[in-house]
VEXDREN-2710 file (C-alpha; in Angstrom, 1 decimal):
% VEXDREN-2710
k/r/px/py/pz
1/UNK/-16.5/19.4/0.6
2/UNK/-17.0/22.0/-2.2
3/UNK/-15.2/24.7/-0.1
4/UNK/-12.3/22.3/0.5
5/UNK/-12.1/21.5/-3.2
6/UNK/-12.2/25.1/-4.3
7/UNK/-9.4/25.9/-1.8
8/UNK/-7.3/23.0/-3.0
9/UNK/-7.6/24.0/-6.7
10/UNK/-7.0/27.7/-6.0
11/UNK/-3.9/26.9/-3.9
12/UNK/-2.4/24.4/-6.4
13/UNK/-3.0/26.7/-9.4
14/UNK/-2.0/30.0/-7.9
15/UNK/-0.1/29.8/-4.7
16/UNK/2.2/26.8/-4.2
17/UNK/5.3/26.9/-6.3
18/UNK/6.2/23.3/-5.8
19/UNK/2.9/21.8/-6.9
20/UNK/1.8/22.0/-10.6
21/UNK/-1.6/21.4/-12.1
22/UNK/-1.9/19.0/-15.0
23/UNK/-3.6/20.6/-18.0
24/UNK/-4.7/17.9/-20.4
25/UNK/-6.7/18.8/-23.5
26/UNK/-10.3/17.8/-23.8
27/UNK/-12.3/16.3/-21.0
28/UNK/-15.3/14.1/-20.2
29/UNK/-15.7/10.4/-19.8
30/UNK/-13.3/8.0/-21.6
31/UNK/-15.0/5.1/-23.3
32/UNK/-11.8/3.1/-22.9
33/UNK/-12.0/3.2/-19.1
34/UNK/-11.9/-0.1/-17.3
35/UNK/-15.4/-1.3/-16.4
36/UNK/-15.6/-2.1/-12.7
37/UNK/-18.8/-3.4/-11.0
38/UNK/-20.4/-1.4/-8.3
39/UNK/-19.4/-2.8/-4.9
40/UNK/-22.0/-5.0/-3.3
41/UNK/-24.4/-3.7/-0.8
42/UNK/-23.0/-3.3/2.7
43/UNK/-19.4/-3.9/1.5
44/UNK/-18.4/-1.2/3.9
45/UNK/-20.6/-2.3/6.8
46/UNK/-19.4/-4.4/9.8
47/UNK/-20.5/-8.0/9.5
48/UNK/-21.3/-10.4/12.3
49/UNK/-19.6/-13.7/12.6
50/UNK/-16.3/-12.9/10.8
51/UNK/-12.8/-12.4/12.0
52/UNK/-11.6/-8.8/12.3
53/UNK/-8.3/-7.1/11.9
54/UNK/-6.8/-4.6/14.4
55/UNK/-6.5/-0.8/13.8
56/UNK/-4.0/0.9/16.2
57/UNK/-2.1/4.1/16.5
58/UNK/1.7/4.0/16.6
59/UNK/4.4/6.6/17.0
60/UNK/7.7/6.6/15.2
61/UNK/10.9/8.7/15.3
62/UNK/11.3/10.9/12.2
63/UNK/14.7/12.2/11.4
64/UNK/13.1/14.2/8.6
65/UNK/11.1/16.4/11.0
66/UNK/13.3/15.9/14.0
67/UNK/10.6/14.5/16.3
68/UNK/8.0/11.8/16.9
69/UNK/5.1/11.3/14.4
70/UNK/1.9/9.3/14.5
71/UNK/0.4/6.8/12.1
72/UNK/-2.5/4.3/12.1
73/UNK/-1.7/0.7/11.3
74/UNK/-4.2/-2.0/10.3
75/UNK/-3.1/-5.6/10.7
76/UNK/-5.4/-8.3/9.1
77/UNK/-7.4/-11.0/10.9
78/UNK/-5.2/-13.7/12.2
79/UNK/-2.0/-11.5/12.0
80/UNK/0.9/-13.5/13.2
81/UNK/4.7/-12.9/13.4
82/UNK/5.1/-16.4/12.0
83/UNK/4.1/-15.0/8.6
84/UNK/5.3/-12.0/6.6
85/UNK/2.8/-9.7/4.9
86/UNK/2.8/-7.1/2.1
87/UNK/2.2/-3.5/3.0
88/UNK/-0.2/-0.9/1.6
89/UNK/0.7/2.7/2.5
90/UNK/-2.7/4.6/2.2
91/UNK/-2.6/8.4/2.1
92/UNK/-5.3/11.0/3.1
93/UNK/-6.5/14.2/1.5
94/UNK/-5.4/17.8/2.0
95/UNK/-7.8/18.4/4.9
96/UNK/-7.1/15.2/6.7
97/UNK/-4.4/13.4/8.7
98/UNK/-3.7/9.8/9.8
99/UNK/-7.3/9.5/11.1
100/UNK/-9.1/10.6/7.9
101/UNK/-9.4/7.2/6.3
102/UNK/-10.6/5.6/9.5
103/UNK/-13.2/8.4/10.1
104/UNK/-14.7/8.5/6.6
105/UNK/-13.4/5.4/4.7
106/UNK/-13.8/2.4/7.1
107/UNK/-10.7/0.7/5.5
108/UNK/-10.6/-1.9/8.3
109/UNK/-14.2/-2.9/7.7
110/UNK/-13.8/-3.1/3.9
111/UNK/-10.7/-5.3/4.2
112/UNK/-12.2/-7.5/6.9
113/UNK/-15.2/-8.2/4.6
114/UNK/-12.9/-8.9/1.6
115/UNK/-10.8/-11.3/3.6
116/UNK/-13.9/-13.1/4.8
117/UNK/-14.9/-13.5/1.2
118/UNK/-11.4/-14.5/0.2
119/UNK/-11.2/-11.7/-2.4
120/UNK/-8.0/-10.0/-1.2
121/UNK/-4.5/-10.9/-0.1
122/UNK/-4.0/-10.3/3.6
123/UNK/-1.9/-7.2/4.1
124/UNK/-0.8/-4.6/6.6
125/UNK/-2.2/-1.1/5.8
126/UNK/-0.3/2.0/7.1
127/UNK/-2.3/5.2/7.3
128/UNK/0.3/8.0/7.9
129/UNK/0.0/11.8/8.3
130/UNK/1.1/13.2/4.9
131/UNK/2.5/16.4/6.4
132/UNK/6.1/16.0/7.4
133/UNK/6.3/18.8/10.0
134/UNK/6.5/19.2/13.7
135/UNK/3.7/21.7/14.0
136/UNK/1.8/22.1/10.7
137/UNK/-1.8/20.8/10.8
138/UNK/-4.9/20.8/8.5
139/UNK/-6.0/24.0/10.2
140/UNK/-3.0/26.0/8.8
141/UNK/-3.2/28.0/5.5
142/UNK/-2.5/25.9/2.4
143/UNK/0.7/27.7/1.6
144/UNK/2.1/26.8/5.0
145/UNK/1.2/23.2/4.5
146/UNK/2.6/22.7/1.0
147/UNK/6.3/22.2/2.0
148/UNK/5.3/19.7/4.6
149/UNK/3.4/17.7/2.0
150/UNK/6.4/17.7/-0.3
151/UNK/8.8/16.7/2.6
152/UNK/6.6/13.7/3.3
153/UNK/8.4/11.8/0.5
154/UNK/11.6/11.7/2.5
155/UNK/9.8/10.9/5.7
156/UNK/8.0/8.0/4.1
157/UNK/11.1/6.5/2.5
158/UNK/13.7/7.1/5.2
159/UNK/11.7/7.0/8.4
160/UNK/8.2/5.4/8.2
161/UNK/8.9/2.4/5.9
162/UNK/12.0/1.4/8.0
163/UNK/10.0/1.7/11.2
164/UNK/7.1/-0.5/9.8
165/UNK/9.5/-3.1/8.5
166/UNK/11.3/-3.2/11.8
167/UNK/8.2/-3.3/14.0
168/UNK/5.8/-5.5/12.0
169/UNK/6.2/-8.9/10.3
170/UNK/6.2/-7.6/6.8
171/UNK/8.1/-8.3/3.6
172/UNK/10.8/-5.7/2.8
173/UNK/10.9/-5.7/-1.0
174/UNK/9.4/-3.5/-3.7
175/UNK/7.0/-6.1/-4.9
176/UNK/5.5/-6.3/-1.5
177/UNK/4.9/-2.5/-1.1
178/UNK/2.0/-0.5/-2.5
179/UNK/1.3/3.2/-2.3
180/UNK/-2.1/4.8/-2.9
181/UNK/-4.1/7.8/-1.7
182/UNK/-7.1/10.0/-2.2
183/UNK/-7.1/13.6/-3.6
184/UNK/-4.0/15.2/-2.2
185/UNK/-2.7/11.8/-1.2
186/UNK/-3.5/10.5/-4.7
187/UNK/-1.2/13.2/-6.1
188/UNK/1.5/12.2/-3.6
189/UNK/1.1/8.5/-4.5
190/UNK/1.6/9.2/-8.2
191/UNK/4.5/11.6/-7.5
192/UNK/6.3/9.5/-4.9
193/UNK/5.3/6.0/-6.2
194/UNK/6.3/6.6/-9.9
195/UNK/9.4/8.4/-8.8
196/UNK/10.5/5.6/-6.6
197/UNK/9.9/2.4/-8.6
198/UNK/12.7/0.6/-6.7
199/UNK/10.6/1.0/-3.6
200/UNK/7.0/0.5/-4.8
201/UNK/5.6/-1.9/-7.4
202/UNK/1.9/-1.1/-7.0
203/UNK/0.6/2.5/-7.2
204/UNK/-2.9/4.0/-7.0
205/UNK/-4.2/7.5/-7.5
206/UNK/-7.8/8.0/-6.3
207/UNK/-9.2/11.4/-7.6
208/UNK/-5.7/12.8/-7.6
209/UNK/-5.4/16.5/-6.8
210/UNK/-3.5/19.1/-8.7
211/UNK/-0.4/18.4/-6.6
212/UNK/0.1/15.6/-9.2
213/UNK/3.1/16.5/-11.4
214/UNK/2.4/17.3/-15.0
215/UNK/1.9/14.0/-16.8
216/UNK/5.1/14.3/-18.8
217/UNK/7.1/14.8/-15.6
218/UNK/5.7/11.8/-13.7
219/UNK/7.9/9.1/-15.2
220/UNK/11.5/9.5/-16.3
221/UNK/11.9/6.2/-18.2
222/UNK/8.6/4.9/-19.5
223/UNK/10.1/1.5/-20.6
224/UNK/11.5/1.0/-17.1
225/UNK/8.2/1.9/-15.6
226/UNK/6.3/-0.5/-17.8
227/UNK/8.7/-3.3/-16.8
228/UNK/8.7/-2.6/-13.0
229/UNK/5.1/-1.7/-12.3
230/UNK/2.9/-4.5/-11.2
231/UNK/-0.1/-2.2/-11.2
232/UNK/-0.8/1.4/-11.8
233/UNK/-4.4/2.3/-11.0
234/UNK/-5.7/5.7/-11.9
235/UNK/-9.3/6.5/-11.1
236/UNK/-11.7/9.5/-10.7
237/UNK/-15.5/10.2/-10.7
238/UNK/-16.8/11.8/-13.9
239/UNK/-18.6/14.5/-11.8
240/UNK/-15.4/15.3/-9.9
241/UNK/-14.1/18.8/-10.6
242/UNK/-10.6/17.3/-10.7
243/UNK/-11.4/14.8/-13.4
244/UNK/-9.1/16.4/-15.9
245/UNK/-6.1/15.7/-13.6
246/UNK/-6.5/11.9/-13.7
247/UNK/-7.6/12.0/-17.3
248/UNK/-4.3/13.8/-18.3
249/UNK/-2.3/11.1/-16.5
250/UNK/-4.2/8.4/-18.3
251/UNK/-3.7/9.9/-21.7
252/UNK/0.0/10.3/-21.1
253/UNK/0.3/6.6/-20.0
254/UNK/-1.6/5.5/-23.1
255/UNK/0.6/7.6/-25.3
256/UNK/3.8/6.3/-23.7
257/UNK/2.4/2.7/-23.6
258/UNK/2.7/2.2/-19.9
259/UNK/0.2/-0.5/-18.8
260/UNK/-2.3/0.8/-16.3
261/UNK/-5.9/0.6/-15.1
262/UNK/-8.0/3.6/-15.9
263/UNK/-11.3/3.7/-14.0
264/UNK/-14.0/6.3/-14.4
265/UNK/-16.8/6.2/-11.8
266/UNK/-20.1/7.2/-13.4
267/UNK/-21.7/10.0/-11.4
268/UNK/-18.8/9.9/-9.0
269/UNK/-18.0/13.1/-7.1
270/UNK/-15.0/14.1/-4.9
271/UNK/-16.0/12.1/-1.8
272/UNK/-15.6/9.0/0.2
273/UNK/-18.3/7.2/-1.7
274/UNK/-15.8/7.1/-4.6
275/UNK/-12.7/6.5/-2.5
276/UNK/-14.2/3.6/-0.6
277/UNK/-15.1/2.0/-3.9
278/UNK/-11.6/2.6/-5.2
279/UNK/-10.1/0.9/-2.0
280/UNK/-12.5/-2.0/-2.5
281/UNK/-11.3/-2.6/-6.1
282/UNK/-7.6/-1.6/-5.7
283/UNK/-7.0/-3.8/-2.6
284/UNK/-8.3/-6.9/-4.6
285/UNK/-5.8/-6.2/-7.4
286/UNK/-2.6/-5.7/-5.4
287/UNK/-0.2/-8.4/-4.2
288/UNK/-1.8/-11.1/-6.3
289/UNK/1.6/-12.3/-7.2
290/UNK/2.7/-12.3/-3.6
291/UNK/-0.3/-14.2/-2.2
292/UNK/1.5/-17.4/-1.4
293/UNK/3.3/-18.0/1.8
294/UNK/6.7/-16.4/2.0
295/UNK/9.3/-18.3/0.1
296/UNK/11.9/-20.0/2.3
297/UNK/14.4/-22.8/2.1
298/UNK/12.5/-26.0/1.6
299/UNK/12.8/-28.3/4.6
300/UNK/12.1/-31.4/2.6
301/UNK/15.1/-32.5/0.6
302/UNK/14.6/-33.0/-3.1
303/UNK/14.3/-36.6/-4.2
304/UNK/17.0/-36.2/-6.8
305/UNK/20.5/-34.9/-6.6
306/UNK/19.8/-32.3/-9.3
307/UNK/21.8/-31.3/-12.4
308/UNK/23.9/-28.2/-13.0
309/UNK/21.9/-25.5/-14.8
310/UNK/22.6/-25.2/-18.5
311/UNK/23.8/-21.7/-17.9
312/UNK/26.6/-22.7/-15.5
313/UNK/30.2/-22.2/-16.4
314/UNK/32.3/-25.3/-17.2
315/UNK/32.8/-27.5/-14.1
316/UNK/30.5/-25.4/-11.9
317/UNK/28.1/-27.6/-10.0
318/UNK/25.8/-24.9/-8.7
319/UNK/23.2/-23.8/-9.1
320/UNK/21.6/-27.2/-9.5
321/UNK/18.1/-27.8/-10.9
322/UNK/15.9/-30.5/-9.5
323/UNK/13.2/-32.6/-11.3
324/UNK/10.4/-30.8/-9.4
325/UNK/11.5/-27.3/-10.6
326/UNK/13.3/-26.3/-7.5
327/UNK/16.9/-25.1/-7.6
328/UNK/19.8/-25.3/-5.1
329/UNK/21.9/-22.2/-4.9
330/UNK/25.3/-21.9/-3.1
331/UNK/27.6/-18.9/-2.5
332/UNK/30.8/-18.7/-0.5
333/UNK/31.0/-15.6/1.7
334/UNK/32.4/-16.6/5.1
335/UNK/32.5/-13.0/6.4
336/UNK/29.0/-12.0/5.3
337/UNK/26.2/-11.5/7.8
338/UNK/23.3/-12.0/5.4
339/UNK/23.1/-13.4/1.9
340/UNK/19.9/-13.6/-0.2
341/UNK/19.0/-14.8/-3.7
342/UNK/17.8/-11.7/-5.5
343/UNK/14.6/-12.6/-7.3
344/UNK/13.0/-9.4/-8.6
345/UNK/13.9/-10.2/-12.3
346/UNK/11.3/-13.0/-12.5
347/UNK/12.9/-15.9/-10.6
348/UNK/10.3/-15.5/-7.9
349/UNK/7.7/-12.8/-7.4
350/UNK/7.5/-12.7/-3.6
351/UNK/10.7/-11.2/-2.4
352/UNK/14.3/-12.2/-2.0
353/UNK/15.1/-15.7/-0.6
354/UNK/17.2/-15.9/2.6
355/UNK/20.1/-18.3/2.4
356/UNK/21.6/-20.3/5.3
357/UNK/25.2/-20.1/6.3
358/UNK/27.2/-23.4/6.8
359/UNK/30.2/-24.0/9.0
360/UNK/32.4/-23.8/5.9
361/UNK/31.2/-20.2/5.1
362/UNK/29.1/-21.4/2.2
363/UNK/25.6/-20.1/2.1
364/UNK/22.9/-22.3/0.5
365/UNK/19.2/-22.4/-0.3
366/UNK/16.8/-24.8/-1.9
367/UNK/14.2/-22.7/-3.7
368/UNK/10.5/-23.0/-4.1
369/UNK/9.4/-24.4/-7.5
370/UNK/10.4/-22.0/-10.3
371/UNK/8.5/-21.5/-13.5
372/UNK/10.2/-23.2/-16.5
373/UNK/12.4/-21.2/-18.7
374/UNK/15.3/-18.7/-18.4
375/UNK/15.5/-16.3/-15.4
376/UNK/17.9/-13.6/-14.4
377/UNK/19.1/-13.6/-10.7
378/UNK/21.9/-12.6/-8.4
379/UNK/22.9/-12.5/-4.8
380/UNK/22.5/-9.8/-2.2
381/UNK/25.6/-10.0/0.1
382/UNK/24.9/-7.7/3.1
383/UNK/22.7/-5.7/0.8
384/UNK/25.2/-5.5/-2.1
385/UNK/24.2/-7.1/-5.4
386/UNK/26.7/-9.5/-6.9
387/UNK/26.6/-12.0/-9.7
388/UNK/26.9/-15.8/-9.2
389/UNK/30.5/-16.7/-10.1
390/UNK/29.2/-20.2/-11.1
391/UNK/27.1/-19.0/-14.0
392/UNK/27.5/-17.2/-17.3
393/UNK/26.2/-13.6/-17.4
394/UNK/23.6/-12.3/-19.7
395/UNK/22.9/-8.7/-20.7
396/UNK/19.3/-8.4/-19.6
397/UNK/18.9/-6.0/-16.7
398/UNK/20.8/-3.1/-18.2
399/UNK/23.9/-4.9/-17.1
400/UNK/25.5/-8.3/-17.2
401/UNK/23.5/-10.6/-14.8
402/UNK/23.6/-14.2/-13.8
403/UNK/21.0/-16.5/-15.3
404/UNK/19.5/-19.9/-14.6
405/UNK/17.6/-22.3/-16.9
406/UNK/14.7/-24.3/-15.5
407/UNK/13.9/-27.2/-18.0
408/UNK/10.3/-27.9/-18.9
409/UNK/9.6/-31.6/-19.3
410/UNK/9.1/-32.7/-22.9
411/UNK/10.0/-29.2/-24.3
412/UNK/13.1/-29.1/-26.4
413/UNK/12.2/-27.0/-29.5
414/UNK/14.9/-24.4/-28.5
415/UNK/17.7/-27.0/-27.8
416/UNK/20.7/-27.5/-30.1
417/UNK/19.9/-30.7/-32.0
418/UNK/21.7/-32.9/-34.5
419/UNK/20.6/-30.9/-37.5
420/UNK/22.3/-28.5/-39.9
421/UNK/23.0/-25.2/-38.1
422/UNK/23.1/-21.7/-39.3
423/UNK/25.6/-19.1/-38.2
424/UNK/25.3/-16.1/-35.9
425/UNK/27.7/-13.4/-37.1
426/UNK/28.7/-10.2/-35.3
427/UNK/28.6/-7.3/-37.8
428/UNK/29.7/-3.6/-37.3
429/UNK/28.4/-0.8/-39.5
430/UNK/28.3/3.0/-39.5
431/UNK/25.0/4.7/-39.0
432/UNK/24.5/8.1/-40.6
433/UNK/21.6/8.8/-38.3
434/UNK/23.5/8.5/-35.1
435/UNK/27.0/9.2/-36.4
436/UNK/28.3/6.1/-34.6
437/UNK/29.5/2.6/-35.4
438/UNK/26.9/0.1/-34.3
439/UNK/27.0/-3.7/-33.7
440/UNK/24.4/-6.1/-34.9
441/UNK/23.9/-9.9/-34.7
442/UNK/23.0/-11.6/-38.0
443/UNK/21.7/-15.2/-38.3
444/UNK/22.3/-16.8/-41.7
445/UNK/20.5/-20.1/-42.3
446/UNK/22.2/-23.5/-42.9
447/UNK/23.9/-23.6/-46.3
448/UNK/24.0/-19.9/-46.7
449/UNK/27.8/-19.8/-47.7
450/UNK/27.4/-22.8/-50.1
451/UNK/24.8/-21.3/-52.3
452/UNK/23.8/-18.3/-54.4
453/UNK/20.3/-18.3/-53.1
454/UNK/18.7/-15.1/-51.9
455/UNK/16.7/-15.1/-48.6
456/UNK/13.9/-13.1/-46.9
457/UNK/14.8/-11.1/-43.8
458/UNK/13.3/-10.9/-40.3
459/UNK/14.4/-7.9/-38.1
460/UNK/14.0/-9.2/-34.5
461/UNK/14.2/-6.8/-31.5
462/UNK/15.0/-7.4/-27.9
463/UNK/13.3/-6.0/-24.8
464/UNK/14.1/-3.1/-22.4
465/UNK/17.4/-3.5/-20.6
466/UNK/18.6/-6.1/-23.1
467/UNK/20.7/-5.8/-26.2
468/UNK/21.3/-7.4/-29.6
469/UNK/22.7/-10.5/-28.0
470/UNK/19.5/-11.4/-26.1
471/UNK/17.6/-13.3/-28.8
472/UNK/20.6/-15.7/-29.2
473/UNK/22.0/-16.0/-25.7
474/UNK/18.7/-16.0/-23.7
475/UNK/16.2/-16.9/-26.5
476/UNK/18.2/-19.5/-28.6
477/UNK/16.4/-18.2/-31.7
478/UNK/19.2/-19.7/-33.8
479/UNK/18.5/-23.2/-32.5
480/UNK/14.7/-22.7/-32.8
481/UNK/15.0/-21.7/-36.4
482/UNK/17.6/-24.4/-37.2
483/UNK/15.1/-27.0/-35.9
484/UNK/12.2/-25.6/-37.8
485/UNK/14.1/-25.4/-41.0
486/UNK/15.3/-29.0/-40.6
487/UNK/11.7/-30.0/-40.0
488/UNK/10.7/-28.1/-43.2
489/UNK/8.3/-26.0/-41.1
490/UNK/10.0/-22.7/-41.7
491/UNK/11.4/-21.0/-44.7
492/UNK/15.2/-20.4/-44.5
493/UNK/15.7/-16.7/-43.7
494/UNK/18.2/-14.2/-42.5
495/UNK/17.5/-12.7/-39.1
496/UNK/18.9/-9.3/-38.1
497/UNK/19.1/-8.3/-34.4
498/UNK/19.9/-4.6/-33.6
499/UNK/20.4/-2.8/-30.3
500/UNK/17.2/-0.9/-29.9
501/UNK/18.6/2.3/-28.4
502/UNK/19.6/5.2/-30.7
503/UNK/20.0/9.0/-30.5
504/UNK/20.5/11.3/-33.5
505/UNK/23.8/13.0/-34.1
506/UNK/24.2/15.9/-31.6
507/UNK/21.5/14.7/-29.2
508/UNK/22.1/13.6/-25.7
509/UNK/21.6/9.8/-25.0
510/UNK/18.0/9.1/-23.9
511/UNK/16.6/5.5/-24.2
512/UNK/13.5/5.4/-26.3
513/UNK/13.9/8.9/-27.6
514/UNK/11.7/9.9/-30.6
515/UNK/12.2/8.3/-34.0
516/UNK/15.9/7.8/-33.9
517/UNK/15.9/4.0/-33.8
518/UNK/13.1/4.0/-36.4
519/UNK/15.3/6.1/-38.7
520/UNK/18.3/3.9/-38.0
521/UNK/16.3/0.8/-39.2
522/UNK/14.8/2.5/-42.3
523/UNK/17.6/4.7/-43.4
524/UNK/20.8/2.8/-42.3
525/UNK/20.1/-0.8/-41.3
526/UNK/17.9/-2.1/-44.1
527/UNK/20.0/-0.6/-47.0
528/UNK/23.2/-2.0/-45.4
529/UNK/21.7/-5.5/-44.9
530/UNK/20.4/-5.6/-48.5
531/UNK/23.8/-4.4/-49.8
532/UNK/25.8/-6.9/-47.7
533/UNK/23.8/-10.1/-47.6
534/UNK/22.0/-12.0/-50.3
535/UNK/18.5/-10.8/-49.5
536/UNK/15.2/-10.6/-51.4
537/UNK/14.9/-6.8/-51.1
538/UNK/11.2/-6.2/-51.2
539/UNK/8.4/-5.8/-48.7
540/UNK/6.9/-9.2/-49.3
541/UNK/10.2/-10.7/-48.0
542/UNK/10.8/-8.5/-45.1
543/UNK/9.3/-8.8/-41.6
544/UNK/9.9/-7.1/-38.2
545/UNK/9.1/-8.5/-34.7
546/UNK/10.2/-8.0/-31.1
547/UNK/9.5/-8.7/-27.5
548/UNK/8.3/-6.2/-24.8
549/UNK/10.0/-2.9/-25.7
550/UNK/11.0/-4.4/-29.0
551/UNK/7.4/-5.3/-29.7
552/UNK/6.5/-1.6/-29.4
553/UNK/9.3/-0.8/-31.8
554/UNK/8.2/-3.5/-34.3
555/UNK/4.6/-2.2/-34.2
556/UNK/5.6/1.4/-34.7
557/UNK/8.1/0.8/-37.4
558/UNK/6.3/-2.1/-39.2
559/UNK/2.8/-0.6/-39.2
560/UNK/3.9/2.9/-40.2
561/UNK/6.1/1.5/-43.0
562/UNK/3.8/-1.0/-44.8
563/UNK/5.7/-0.3/-48.0
564/UNK/8.8/-1.8/-46.3
565/UNK/7.4/-4.7/-44.2
566/UNK/4.7/-7.2/-44.9
567/UNK/4.6/-8.9/-41.5
568/UNK/4.8/-7.7/-37.9
569/UNK/5.2/-9.8/-34.7
570/UNK/4.5/-8.4/-31.2
571/UNK/5.4/-10.6/-28.3
572/UNK/4.3/-9.3/-24.8
573/UNK/4.2/-5.7/-26.0
574/UNK/0.7/-4.6/-27.2
575/UNK/-0.6/-1.8/-25.0
576/UNK/-4.0/-0.3/-24.8
577/UNK/-4.7/2.3/-27.5
578/UNK/-6.8/5.4/-26.8
579/UNK/-8.4/5.2/-30.2
580/UNK/-7.5/2.0/-32.2
581/UNK/-8.6/3.6/-35.4
582/UNK/-6.1/6.5/-35.1
583/UNK/-3.2/4.4/-33.9
584/UNK/-0.1/4.0/-36.1
585/UNK/-1.2/6.6/-38.6
586/UNK/-4.7/5.1/-38.9
587/UNK/-3.6/1.7/-40.3
588/UNK/-6.3/0.0/-38.3
589/UNK/-9.1/2.4/-39.4
590/UNK/-10.3/0.0/-42.0
591/UNK/-9.6/-3.7/-41.0
592/UNK/-10.3/-5.0/-44.5
593/UNK/-8.0/-2.4/-46.1
594/UNK/-5.4/-3.3/-43.4
595/UNK/-5.2/-6.9/-44.9
596/UNK/-4.1/-5.4/-48.2
597/UNK/-1.3/-3.5/-46.5
598/UNK/-0.1/-6.2/-44.0
599/UNK/0.1/-9.9/-44.7
600/UNK/0.4/-10.8/-41.0
601/UNK/0.0/-9.1/-37.7
602/UNK/1.0/-11.7/-35.1
603/UNK/0.2/-11.0/-31.4
604/UNK/1.3/-13.1/-28.5
605/UNK/1.6/-12.9/-24.7
606/UNK/1.5/-14.7/-21.4
607/UNK/-1.3/-14.1/-19.0
608/UNK/0.4/-13.6/-15.7
609/UNK/1.9/-10.5/-14.0
610/UNK/2.8/-7.7/-16.4
611/UNK/1.5/-9.8/-19.3
612/UNK/-2.0/-9.9/-17.8
613/UNK/-2.7/-6.4/-18.9
614/UNK/-0.8/-6.9/-22.2
615/UNK/-2.8/-10.1/-22.8
616/UNK/-6.1/-8.2/-22.6
617/UNK/-4.9/-5.3/-24.8
618/UNK/-3.6/-7.8/-27.5
619/UNK/-6.8/-9.8/-27.3
620/UNK/-8.9/-6.6/-27.7
621/UNK/-6.9/-5.5/-30.7
622/UNK/-7.3/-8.9/-32.3
623/UNK/-11.0/-8.9/-31.7
624/UNK/-11.4/-5.4/-33.0
625/UNK/-9.6/-6.2/-36.3
626/UNK/-11.4/-9.6/-36.7
627/UNK/-14.8/-8.1/-36.1
628/UNK/-14.0/-5.5/-38.8
629/UNK/-13.2/-8.2/-41.3
630/UNK/-9.4/-8.6/-41.0
631/UNK/-8.2/-12.2/-41.7
632/UNK/-4.5/-11.4/-41.3
633/UNK/-4.3/-10.9/-37.6
634/UNK/-3.4/-13.8/-35.2
635/UNK/-3.5/-13.8/-31.4
636/UNK/-1.9/-16.7/-29.4
637/UNK/-1.0/-16.9/-25.7
638/UNK/0.8/-19.0/-23.2
639/UNK/-1.3/-19.8/-20.2
640/UNK/0.3/-19.6/-16.8
641/UNK/3.4/-17.8/-18.0
642/UNK/4.3/-14.2/-17.7
643/UNK/6.8/-11.6/-19.0
644/UNK/9.5/-14.2/-19.5
645/UNK/11.8/-15.7/-22.1
646/UNK/9.9/-18.9/-22.2
647/UNK/6.9/-17.0/-23.4
648/UNK/8.9/-15.3/-26.1
649/UNK/10.6/-18.5/-27.2
650/UNK/7.2/-20.1/-27.7
651/UNK/6.0/-17.0/-29.5
652/UNK/9.0/-17.1/-31.9
653/UNK/8.6/-20.8/-32.5
654/UNK/5.0/-20.2/-33.5
655/UNK/5.6/-17.0/-35.5
656/UNK/8.6/-18.0/-37.6
657/UNK/6.8/-20.8/-39.6
658/UNK/4.1/-18.3/-40.6
659/UNK/6.6/-16.1/-42.4
660/UNK/7.4/-15.9/-46.1
661/UNK/5.3/-19.0/-47.0
662/UNK/4.3/-19.4/-50.7
663/UNK/0.9/-17.8/-51.3
664/UNK/-1.9/-20.4/-51.9
END
């Protein structure tokens, strides 16, 4: 093993021009690493009296290499073509091939035991040969192998995955595909997985080798990665000579606020003892949102006729929403061969829903129950995404997209009620920071135009892929605040909603770039608002909040400008900090002193999907500050809900009444 490791490191550092070694500063164990229990005794030993899966060798045609290639495929106990399964693509190390995991890692045994204990979602596991070449083998010199390892990305995407999805009963959507590997394969998994987020939603790097790209080159758009990844698992033993590679990836992800699991195995070396343990834990984490039976048209008709969604265009009858939370979708496409409801934006977590064609050319589907709230969706017509002509569109997936509203029984706090209403105004202004004219949305409270009163101001930010219209169109913040003000639960306030993307004059556009948006808010936006509207222009009457990406912006801007803001709200957007005391310029170093700087830090999230990791990070930050003596930090959650607008509506409804209240 040591010879192999030395060869790998030497090759990656000195020989291969297409593979680059990460060079993170520092080293050693990270006390922020996720704590995982040691697998139980004999977790990797065959048990008697349980059902077993099947491990077989298959051959597939590869256009990438111009020939036939081999792979091993594991199907779980009870595999049947009447059900569709998610797929894990599991990669070997530099000295291995499609047989390495089976020889040293007993993946079939580990998974059989997990299924018997009901600890993992049944899945198909594909063990390929990570060298895309006709004749290159593990016996060849490393320089000869390196192009084949790089070429495997194309083979995987264009040859192997289509073969598996044609041959086996598996789900063919990104949320049902995972990619992981050990050593060399761990590097490939990070490179190929994070570079193809439209293909993979679950990525794992076990003791990743120096073929891993430099941390800063792994992810092009960190906000997009944070939104799309269901799980990013990075792990390494602390006695592994390659520990610095994984640690560098972890530090980059922390800095860029990309949710991930960071696991350090105490005493772990570069061997199968570590990698089997990683497979044991990783396989229990993946596909948790895809664990239910595949969604399909409900055979049982709803007991009610259903009502048109609140997002429908006038006179459009579909989609209809039923009392049990299901929805009926219809789309006319007489010449189409296949139409699906596209669900990846949160409508459903388990893959697109196939529609049924009627004699009149109208395709229809009655969905499984959908979580309450607002959801983006669309149709896939022979593979082409189109919006539903029956609904309004909402800018929320980096483009206008159809939306549906699923009512929640007894919940109407965001509805338009018979109360005095404020106004939402569209305002244009010139930014000196960007050199451009920018558009904002401004909510003024009921009675604003009929009085000379001055008001406090909340700056409220949208999430990634959305814009300044999101909080009104999708979130109904104006109705929420109208109702709270009418009930005398919230102080009348002005709310400003900006587009959270900005580049300085002369720079090329790049979402999330540096401090440009922060400068826009501090140098352009706040002075313009205070000069244009009747505001109370001091820190005690100024707050900033946001959801997801906007939450990160609110935390960065609010906590580093405590002379400008007295309150910060973070909805589904607190990410794990490497060192809490050093975050945001050290504002958390002394929790008691923090209270003197910040009147309120409000944290909120759901607890499902992407919000599961955010929930833990927010809870940990809250606990850290409270244990240190802070009384001005609040953490609330919404059980059973995820990274969705219903979560953020609830958060805003709870947050707004806490702002600008008279001091007792």
